[in-house]
KOLPANU-590533 format. One record per residue: residue in one letter; residue number from 1; x, y, z of N, C-alpha, C in turn. Coordinates in Angstrom, 1 decimal, decimal comma. Example, Ala and Ser with C-alpha at 12.3 -4.5 7.8 and 13.67 -1.06 7.14 Angstrom:
// KOLPANU-590533
[rec a 1 [13,2 -5,7 7,8] [12,3 -4,5 7,8] [13,2 -3,3 7,8]]
[rec s 2 [12,8 -2,2 7,1] [13,7 -1,1 7,1] [12,9 0,0 7,9]]
This chain:
// KOLPANU-590533
[rec m 1 [88,5 71,0 80,2] [88,4 71,9 81,4] [88,7 73,3 81,0]]
[rec v 2 [87,8 74,2 81,4] [87,9 75,6 81,0] [88,4 76,4 82,3]]
[rec g 3 [89,5 77,0 82,3] [90,0 77,7 83,5] [90,2 79,2 83,2]]
[rec r 4 [89,3 80,0 83,7] [89,4 81,4 83,5] [88,9 82,1 84,7]]
[rec r 5 [89,4 83,4 85,0] [88,9 84,1 86,1] [87,4 84,5 85,8]]
[rec g 6 [86,7 84,7 86,9] [85,3 85,1 86,7] [84,4 83,8 86,9]]
[rec p 7 [83,1 83,9 86,5] [82,2 82,8 86,8] [82,6 81,5 86,1]]
[rec g 8 [82,6 80,5 86,9] [82,9 79,2 86,3] [81,6 78,4 85,9]]
[rec a 9 [81,8 77,3 85,4] [80,6 76,5 85,0] [80,9 75,0 85,0]]
[rec l 10 [79,9 74,2 85,2] [80,0 72,8 85,3] [79,3 72,2 84,1]]
[rec p 11 [80,0 71,6 83,1] [79,4 71,0 81,9] [79,1 69,5 82,1]]
[rec v 12 [77,9 69,1 81,9] [77,5 67,7 81,9] [76,6 67,6 80,7]]
[rec r 13 [77,1 67,5 79,5] [76,3 67,3 78,3] [75,0 67,9 78,2]]
[rec e 14 [74,0 67,3 78,9] [72,6 67,7 78,8] [72,2 68,8 79,8]]
[rec l 15 [73,1 69,1 80,8] [72,8 70,1 81,8] [74,1 70,8 82,2]]
[rec i 16 [74,0 72,2 82,1] [75,2 73,0 82,5] [74,7 73,9 83,6]]
[rec l 17 [75,5 73,9 84,8] [75,2 74,7 85,9] [76,4 75,6 86,1]]
[rec d 18 [76,2 76,8 86,7] [77,3 77,7 87,0] [77,8 77,3 88,5]]
[rec v 19 [78,8 78,0 89,0] [79,3 77,6 90,3] [78,3 77,8 91,4]]
[rec q 20 [77,3 78,6 91,2] [76,2 78,8 92,2] [75,1 77,8 91,9]]
[rec r 21 [75,3 76,9 91,0] [74,3 75,8 90,6] [73,1 76,4 90,0]]
[rec n 22 [73,2 77,6 89,3] [72,2 78,1 88,5] [72,2 77,5 87,1]]
[rec m 23 [71,1 77,2 86,5] [71,1 76,5 85,3] [71,4 77,5 84,1]]
[rec i 24 [72,4 77,1 83,3] [72,8 77,8 82,1] [72,2 77,2 80,9]]
[rec f 25 [72,2 75,9 80,9] [71,7 75,2 79,7] [71,1 73,8 80,1]]
[rec r 26 [69,9 73,5 79,5] [69,3 72,2 79,7] [68,7 71,7 78,5]]
[rec q 27 [68,9 70,4 78,1] [68,3 69,8 76,9] [67,7 68,5 77,3]]
[rec s 28 [66,4 68,4 77,3] [65,7 67,2 77,7] [65,4 66,3 76,5]]
[rec i 29 [65,1 65,0 76,8] [64,7 64,1 75,8] [63,2 64,3 75,6]]
[rec r 30 [62,8 64,1 74,3] [61,4 64,4 73,9] [60,4 63,5 74,7]]
[rec p 31 [59,4 64,0 75,3] [58,5 63,3 76,2] [57,9 62,1 75,5]]
[rec y 32 [57,5 62,2 74,2] [56,9 61,0 73,6] [57,8 59,9 73,4]]
[rec f 33 [59,1 60,2 73,3] [60,1 59,1 73,2] [60,2 58,4 74,5]]
[rec v 34 [60,2 59,1 75,6] [60,3 58,6 76,9] [59,1 57,6 77,2]]
[rec k 35 [57,9 58,1 76,9] [56,7 57,3 77,1] [56,7 56,0 76,2]]
[rec e 36 [57,2 56,2 74,9] [57,3 55,0 74,0] [58,2 54,0 74,6]]
[rec l 37 [59,3 54,4 75,1] [60,3 53,5 75,7] [59,8 52,7 76,9]]
[rec l 38 [59,0 53,4 77,7] [58,4 52,8 78,9] [57,4 51,7 78,5]]
[rec l 39 [56,6 52,0 77,5] [55,5 51,1 77,1] [56,0 50,0 76,2]]
[rec k 40 [57,1 50,2 75,4] [57,6 49,2 74,5] [58,5 48,2 75,2]]
[rec f 41 [59,2 48,7 76,2] [60,2 47,9 76,9] [60,0 47,9 78,4]]
[rec p 42 [58,8 47,4 78,8] [58,5 47,5 80,3] [59,4 46,6 81,2]]
[rec e 43 [60,1 45,6 80,6] [60,9 44,7 81,4] [62,3 45,2 81,5]]
[rec y 44 [62,7 46,3 80,9] [64,1 46,8 80,9] [64,2 47,7 82,2]]
[rec h 45 [65,4 47,7 82,7] [65,7 48,4 84,0] [66,3 49,8 83,6]]
[rec f 46 [65,5 50,7 83,2] [65,9 52,0 82,8] [66,1 52,9 84,0]]
[rec e 47 [67,1 53,8 83,9] [67,2 54,9 84,8] [66,8 56,2 84,1]]
[rec f 48 [65,8 56,9 84,6] [65,3 58,1 84,0] [65,8 59,3 84,9]]
[rec i 49 [66,7 60,0 84,3] [67,5 61,0 85,1] [66,9 62,4 84,8]]
[rec t 50 [66,6 63,1 85,9] [66,1 64,5 85,9] [67,3 65,4 86,4]]
[rec e 51 [67,0 66,7 86,7] [68,0 67,6 87,2] [68,4 67,2 88,6]]
[rec d 52 [67,5 66,6 89,4] [67,8 66,4 90,8] [67,4 65,0 91,3]]
[rec r 53 [66,8 64,1 90,4] [66,4 62,8 90,9] [66,6 61,8 89,7]]
[rec t 54 [66,7 60,5 90,1] [66,7 59,4 89,1] [65,6 58,5 89,4]]
[rec y 55 [64,7 58,3 88,4] [63,5 57,4 88,6] [63,8 56,1 88,0]]
[rec v 56 [63,5 55,0 88,7] [63,6 53,7 88,2] [62,3 52,9 88,6]]
[rec r 57 [61,9 51,9 87,8] [60,7 51,2 88,0] [60,9 50,0 88,9]]
[rec i 58 [62,1 49,7 89,2] [62,4 48,5 90,0] [62,6 48,9 91,5]]
[rec s 59 [62,7 47,9 92,4] [62,9 48,2 93,8] [64,4 48,5 94,0]]
[rec g 60 [64,6 49,1 95,2] [66,0 49,4 95,6] [66,9 48,2 95,6]]
[rec s 61 [66,5 47,1 96,1] [67,3 45,9 96,2] [67,6 45,4 94,7]]
[rec e 62 [66,7 45,5 93,8] [66,9 45,1 92,4] [67,9 46,0 91,8]]
[rec y 63 [67,8 47,3 92,1] [68,7 48,3 91,5] [70,1 48,0 92,0]]
[rec i 64 [70,3 47,8 93,3] [71,7 47,5 93,8] [72,3 46,3 93,1]]
[rec k 65 [71,5 45,3 92,9] [72,0 44,1 92,3] [72,5 44,4 90,9]]
[rec d 66 [71,7 45,2 90,1] [72,1 45,6 88,8] [73,4 46,5 88,8]]
[rec f 67 [73,4 47,4 89,8] [74,5 48,4 89,9] [75,8 47,7 90,2]]
[rec q 68 [75,8 46,6 90,9] [77,0 45,9 91,3] [77,6 45,1 90,1]]
[rec q 69 [76,9 45,0 89,0] [77,5 44,4 87,8] [78,2 45,4 86,9]]
[rec r 70 [78,2 46,6 87,2] [78,8 47,6 86,4] [80,3 47,9 86,8]]
[rec s 71 [81,1 48,3 85,9] [82,5 48,6 86,1] [82,6 49,7 87,1]]
[rec i 72 [81,7 50,7 87,2] [81,8 51,8 88,1] [81,8 51,3 89,6]]
[rec w 73 [81,0 50,2 89,8] [81,0 49,6 91,1] [82,4 49,0 91,5]]
[rec r 74 [82,9 48,2 90,5] [84,2 47,6 90,8] [85,3 48,6 90,9]]
[rec n 75 [85,3 49,7 90,1] [86,4 50,6 90,0] [86,3 51,7 91,1]]
[rec t 76 [85,1 52,0 91,5] [84,9 53,2 92,4] [84,1 52,9 93,7]]
[rec w 77 [82,9 52,4 93,6] [82,0 52,3 94,7] [82,4 51,2 95,7]]
[rec v 78 [83,1 50,2 95,2] [83,4 49,1 96,1] [84,4 49,6 97,2]]
[rec r 79 [85,1 50,7 97,0] [86,1 51,3 97,9] [85,4 52,3 98,8]]
[rec k 80 [84,2 52,7 98,6] [83,5 53,7 99,4] [82,8 53,1 100,6]]
[rec t 81 [82,4 53,9 101,5] [81,7 53,5 102,7] [80,3 53,2 102,5]]
[rec p 82 [79,6 52,4 103,3] [78,2 52,2 103,1] [77,4 53,5 103,3]]
[rec e 83 [77,9 54,4 104,1] [77,2 55,7 104,3] [77,2 56,5 103,0]]
[rec e 84 [78,4 56,5 102,3] [78,5 57,2 101,0] [77,6 56,6 100,0]]
[rec f 85 [77,5 55,3 99,9] [76,6 54,7 98,9] [75,1 55,0 99,3]]
[rec e 86 [74,8 55,0 100,6] [73,4 55,3 101,0] [73,1 56,7 100,6]]
[rec e 87 [74,0 57,7 100,7] [73,8 59,0 100,3] [73,6 59,1 98,8]]
[rec y 88 [74,3 58,3 98,0] [74,2 58,3 96,6] [72,8 57,8 96,2]]
[rec l 89 [72,3 56,8 96,9] [71,0 56,2 96,6] [69,9 57,1 97,0]]
[rec s 90 [70,1 58,1 97,8] [69,0 58,9 98,3] [68,4 59,8 97,2]]
[rec q 91 [69,2 59,9 96,1] [68,6 60,7 95,0] [67,7 59,9 94,1]]
[rec y 92 [67,6 58,6 94,4] [66,8 57,7 93,5] [65,3 57,6 94,0]]
[rec v 93 [64,4 57,5 93,1] [63,0 57,2 93,4] [62,8 55,8 92,8]]
[rec f 94 [62,6 54,8 93,7] [62,4 53,4 93,3] [60,9 53,1 93,2]]
[rec d 95 [60,6 52,1 92,4] [59,2 51,6 92,2] [58,4 52,8 91,6]]
[rec a 96 [59,0 53,6 90,7] [58,2 54,7 90,1] [57,3 54,1 89,0]]
[rec d 97 [56,1 54,7 88,9] [55,2 54,3 87,8] [55,4 55,1 86,6]]
[rec v 98 [54,7 54,6 85,5] [54,9 55,3 84,2] [54,5 56,7 84,2]]
[rec s 99 [53,3 57,0 84,8] [52,8 58,4 84,8] [53,8 59,3 85,6]]
[rec e 100 [54,3 58,8 86,7] [55,3 59,6 87,5] [56,5 60,0 86,7]]
[rec i 101 [57,0 59,1 85,9] [58,2 59,3 85,1] [57,8 60,3 83,9]]
[rec c 102 [56,7 60,0 83,3] [56,3 60,9 82,1] [56,0 62,3 82,5]]
[rec d 103 [55,7 62,5 83,8] [55,4 63,9 84,3] [56,7 64,7 84,5]]
[rec r 104 [57,9 64,0 84,4] [59,1 64,7 84,7] [59,9 65,1 83,4]]
[rec e 105 [60,7 66,1 83,5] [61,6 66,4 82,4] [62,8 65,6 82,4]]
[rec i 106 [62,9 64,6 81,5] [64,0 63,6 81,5] [65,2 64,1 80,7]]
[rec l 107 [66,3 64,2 81,3] [67,5 64,7 80,7] [68,4 63,6 80,1]]
[rec k 108 [68,3 62,4 80,7] [69,2 61,3 80,3] [68,5 60,0 80,7]]
[rec i 109 [68,7 58,9 79,9] [68,2 57,6 80,2] [69,4 56,6 80,2]]
[rec n 110 [69,6 55,9 81,3] [70,7 54,9 81,3] [70,0 53,5 81,4]]
[rec c 111 [70,7 52,5 80,9] [70,2 51,1 81,1] [71,4 50,2 80,9]]
[rec l 112 [71,5 49,2 81,8] [72,5 48,1 81,7] [71,7 46,9 81,2]]
[rec e 113 [72,2 46,3 80,1] [71,5 45,2 79,5] [72,6 44,1 79,1]]
[rec l 114 [72,6 43,0 79,8] [73,6 42,0 79,6] [73,1 40,9 78,7]]
[rec d 115 [71,8 40,8 78,5] [71,3 39,7 77,6] [71,5 40,2 76,1]]
[rec p 116 [72,2 39,4 75,3] [72,5 39,8 73,9] [71,2 40,1 73,1]]
[rec e 117 [70,2 39,3 73,2] [69,0 39,5 72,4] [68,3 40,8 72,8]]
[rec r 118 [68,1 41,0 74,1] [67,5 42,2 74,6] [68,3 43,4 74,3]]
[rec y 119 [69,6 43,3 74,4] [70,5 44,4 74,0] [70,2 44,8 72,5]]
[rec r 120 [70,2 43,8 71,7] [70,0 44,0 70,2] [68,7 44,7 70,0]]
[rec r 121 [67,6 44,3 70,7] [66,3 44,9 70,5] [66,3 46,4 70,8]]
[rec l 122 [66,9 46,7 71,9] [66,9 48,1 72,3] [67,8 48,9 71,4]]
[rec e 123 [68,9 48,3 71,0] [69,9 49,0 70,1] [69,2 49,3 68,7]]
[rec d 124 [68,4 48,3 68,2] [67,6 48,5 67,0] [66,6 49,7 67,1]]
[rec h 125 [66,0 49,7 68,3] [65,0 50,8 68,5] [65,6 52,1 68,6]]
[rec i 126 [66,8 52,2 69,2] [67,5 53,5 69,3] [68,0 53,9 67,9]]
[rec r 127 [68,4 53,0 67,1] [68,9 53,3 65,7] [67,7 53,8 64,9]]
[rec q 128 [66,5 53,2 65,1] [65,4 53,7 64,4] [64,9 55,1 64,8]]
[rec n 129 [65,4 55,5 66,0] [65,0 56,8 66,5] [66,2 57,8 66,6]]
[rec s 130 [67,2 57,6 65,7] [68,4 58,4 65,7] [68,2 59,8 65,5]]
[rec d 131 [67,0 60,2 65,0] [66,7 61,6 64,8] [66,2 62,2 66,1]]
[rec k 132 [66,1 61,4 67,1] [65,6 61,9 68,4] [66,6 61,8 69,5]]
[rec v 133 [67,3 60,7 69,6] [68,3 60,5 70,7] [69,6 59,9 70,1]]
[rec v 134 [70,6 60,1 71,0] [71,9 59,5 70,7] [72,4 58,6 71,8]]
[rec n 135 [73,0 57,5 71,5] [73,6 56,7 72,6] [75,1 56,8 72,7]]
[rec a 136 [75,6 57,3 73,8] [77,0 57,5 74,0] [77,4 56,9 75,3]]
[rec p 137 [77,5 55,6 75,4] [77,7 54,9 76,7] [79,1 55,1 77,3]]
[rec f 138 [79,2 55,0 78,6] [80,4 55,1 79,3] [81,1 53,8 79,5]]
[rec e 139 [80,4 52,6 79,2] [81,0 51,3 79,3] [80,2 50,3 78,5]]
[rec p 140 [80,8 49,2 78,1] [80,0 48,2 77,3] [78,8 47,7 78,0]]
[rec k 141 [77,8 47,4 77,2] [76,5 46,9 77,6] [75,6 47,9 78,4]]
[rec v 142 [76,1 49,1 78,4] [75,3 50,2 79,0] [74,8 51,1 78,0]]
[rec f 143 [73,5 51,5 78,0] [73,0 52,5 77,1] [73,0 53,8 77,9]]
[rec e 144 [73,4 54,9 77,3] [73,3 56,2 77,9] [72,7 57,2 76,8]]
[rec l 145 [71,5 57,4 77,0] [70,7 58,2 75,9] [70,5 59,6 76,3]]
[rec t 146 [70,7 60,5 75,4] [70,4 61,9 75,5] [69,8 62,4 74,2]]
[rec d 147 [69,2 63,6 74,3] [68,7 64,2 73,0] [69,9 64,2 72,0]]
[rec r 148 [69,5 64,1 70,7] [70,5 63,9 69,7] [71,4 65,2 69,5]]
[rec e 149 [70,9 66,3 70,0] [71,7 67,5 69,9] [72,7 67,7 71,1]]
[rec v 150 [72,8 66,7 71,9] [73,6 66,8 73,1] [74,9 66,0 73,0]]
[rec d 151 [76,0 66,6 73,3] [77,2 65,8 73,6] [78,2 66,7 74,4]]
[rec k 152 [79,2 66,1 74,9] [80,1 66,8 75,9] [80,9 67,9 75,1]]
[rec g 153 [81,2 67,7 73,9] [81,9 68,7 73,1] [81,1 70,0 73,0]]
[rec k 154 [79,8 69,8 72,7] [79,0 71,0 72,6] [78,8 71,7 73,9]]
[rec a 155 [78,8 70,9 75,0] [78,7 71,4 76,3] [79,9 72,3 76,7]]
[rec v 156 [81,1 71,8 76,4] [82,3 72,6 76,6] [82,3 73,9 75,8]]
[rec e 157 [81,9 73,8 74,5] [81,8 75,0 73,7] [80,9 76,0 74,2]]
[rec r 158 [79,7 75,6 74,8] [78,8 76,5 75,5] [79,5 77,2 76,6]]
[rec v 159 [80,2 76,5 77,4] [81,0 77,0 78,6] [82,0 78,0 78,1]]
[rec m 160 [82,7 77,7 77,0] [83,7 78,6 76,4] [83,1 79,9 76,1]]
[rec c 161 [81,9 79,9 75,5] [81,2 81,2 75,1] [80,9 82,0 76,4]]
[rec i 162 [80,5 81,3 77,4] [80,1 82,0 78,7] [81,2 82,7 79,3]]
[rec v 163 [82,4 82,0 79,4] [83,5 82,5 80,1] [84,5 83,3 79,2]]
[rec g 164 [84,2 83,2 77,8] [85,1 84,0 76,9] [86,4 83,3 76,6]]
[rec a 165 [86,4 82,0 76,7] [87,7 81,2 76,4] [87,9 81,0 74,9]]
[rec e 166 [89,1 80,9 74,5] [89,4 80,5 73,1] [89,7 79,0 73,1]]
[rec r 167 [89,5 78,4 71,9] [89,7 77,0 71,8] [91,0 76,5 72,2]]
[rec e 168 [92,1 77,4 71,9] [93,4 77,0 72,3] [93,7 77,0 73,8]]
[rec e 169 [92,7 77,6 74,6] [92,9 77,6 76,0] [92,2 76,4 76,7]]
[rec v 170 [91,6 75,6 75,9] [90,8 74,5 76,5] [91,5 73,2 76,5]]
[rec a 171 [91,5 72,4 77,6] [92,1 71,1 77,6] [90,9 70,1 78,1]]
[rec v 172 [90,8 69,0 77,4] [89,7 68,1 77,7] [90,3 66,7 78,0]]
[rec f 173 [89,6 66,0 78,9] [90,1 64,7 79,3] [88,9 63,7 79,2]]
[rec g 174 [89,3 62,4 78,8] [88,2 61,4 78,6] [88,7 60,0 78,9]]
[rec d 175 [87,7 59,2 79,3] [88,0 57,8 79,6] [86,9 56,8 79,1]]
[rec g 176 [86,0 57,3 78,2] [85,0 56,4 77,8] [84,5 56,8 76,4]]
[rec d 177 [83,6 55,9 75,8] [83,1 56,2 74,5] [82,3 57,5 74,4]]
[rec n 178 [81,7 57,9 75,5] [80,9 59,1 75,5] [81,7 60,3 75,5]]
[rec d 179 [83,1 60,2 75,4] [84,0 61,3 75,3] [84,5 61,5 73,9]]
[rec i 180 [84,1 60,7 73,0] [84,7 60,7 71,6] [84,4 62,0 71,0]]
[rec f 181 [83,2 62,5 71,0] [82,8 63,8 70,3] [83,6 64,9 70,9]]
[rec m 182 [83,7 65,0 72,2] [84,4 66,0 72,9] [85,9 66,0 72,5]]
[rec l 183 [86,5 64,9 72,6] [88,0 64,8 72,3] [88,2 65,1 70,8]]
[rec g 184 [87,2 64,9 69,9] [87,4 65,2 68,5] [87,3 66,7 68,2]]
[rec r 185 [86,8 67,5 69,2] [86,6 68,9 68,9] [87,8 69,7 69,3]]
[rec f 186 [88,7 69,2 70,2] [89,8 70,0 70,7] [91,1 69,4 70,5]]
[rec r 187 [92,1 70,2 70,2] [93,4 69,6 69,9] [94,2 69,3 71,2]]
[rec c 188 [93,9 69,9 72,3] [94,5 69,7 73,5] [93,7 68,7 74,3]]
[rec g 189 [93,9 67,4 74,2] [93,1 66,4 74,8] [93,9 65,3 75,4]]
[rec w 190 [93,4 64,7 76,5] [94,1 63,6 77,1] [93,2 62,4 77,2]]
[rec q 191 [93,7 61,3 76,8] [92,9 60,0 76,9] [93,6 59,0 77,8]]
[rec f 192 [92,8 58,1 78,3] [93,4 57,0 79,1] [93,4 55,7 78,2]]
[rec p 193 [94,6 55,3 77,6] [94,6 54,4 76,6] [94,1 53,0 76,9]]
[rec e 194 [94,1 52,6 78,2] [93,6 51,3 78,6] [92,1 51,2 78,5]]
[rec q 195 [91,4 52,4 78,4] [90,0 52,4 78,4] [89,4 53,0 77,1]]
[rec m 196 [90,1 53,9 76,4] [89,5 54,7 75,3] [89,6 53,9 74,0]]
[rec p 197 [88,6 54,0 73,2] [88,6 53,3 71,8] [89,6 54,1 71,0]]
[rec r 198 [90,3 53,4 70,1] [91,4 53,9 69,3] [90,8 55,0 68,3]]
[rec q 199 [89,5 54,9 67,9] [89,0 55,8 66,9] [89,1 57,3 67,3]]
[rec i 200 [89,3 57,6 68,6] [89,5 59,0 69,0] [90,7 59,6 68,3]]
[rec l 201 [91,7 58,8 68,1] [92,9 59,4 67,5] [92,8 59,7 66,1]]
[rec e 202 [91,8 59,1 65,4] [91,5 59,4 64,0] [90,3 60,2 63,8]]
[rec w 203 [89,7 60,7 64,9] [88,4 61,4 64,8] [88,5 62,7 64,0]]
[rec r 204 [87,6 62,8 63,0] [87,6 64,0 62,1] [86,4 64,8 62,3]]
[rec r 205 [86,5 66,1 62,3] [85,4 67,0 62,3] [85,5 68,1 61,3]]
[rec d 206 [84,5 68,3 60,5] [84,5 69,3 59,5] [85,7 69,1 58,5]]
[rec g 207 [86,1 67,9 58,3] [87,1 67,6 57,3] [88,5 67,8 57,8]]
[rec d 208 [88,7 68,2 59,1] [90,1 68,5 59,6] [90,5 67,3 60,5]]
[rec q 209 [91,7 67,0 60,5] [92,2 66,0 61,4] [92,4 66,6 62,8]]
[rec a 210 [91,7 65,9 63,8] [91,9 66,4 65,1] [93,3 66,1 65,6]]
[rec g 211 [93,8 66,9 66,5] [95,1 66,7 67,1] [95,2 65,4 67,9]]
[rec d 212 [96,3 64,7 67,8] [96,4 63,5 68,6] [96,2 63,8 70,1]]
[rec c 213 [95,4 62,9 70,7] [95,3 63,0 72,2] [96,5 62,5 72,9]]
[rec i 214 [96,8 63,1 74,0] [98,0 62,7 74,7] [97,7 61,5 75,6]]
[rec m 215 [98,4 60,4 75,5] [98,2 59,3 76,4] [98,6 59,7 77,8]]
[rec y 216 [97,8 59,3 78,8] [98,1 59,6 80,2] [98,1 58,3 81,0]]
């Protein structure tokens, strides 16, 4: 978290907005990778995320069934009202076709895959395209793909440059695998030990030992 007087900014790896929601930075996934994914894995339930909408190829009822299998449903959404969940779903475009998705600038692709063989197939494909995308999931069995140049640590560093913050003034917090790179960049970091992988504590960058994250 960067706290300084003056303009603030909201970092989300692939998209950074200021407090007026003006775009400061955006990094999309290469269009030919998006199309290839759609054509090679038509049976997978991908979420194609743009700046203001999420496109899925399945129906709304199918998506809700998938969503209820995720930890975010058990930990967060199960306690919210039906009206709040309906508002959340209003950003989704269901039953989207391939051309509709390919016409959009895709910032992130999510996918829950519980079948071991299907998971392995997609994992192998992503590994073969590691020069294009990176997978930094927020929970097991979920893929969270962004352009390979994108991670939360770089997003925070961009915000630091904008607001003129020094590295020692920054504190970061994380609760998932997709926070590893961010926590490895800053000495003042907090992790949630019941959720975070242990390798964060040994994460090295540029040959230097990162400071131990504080358990919270």
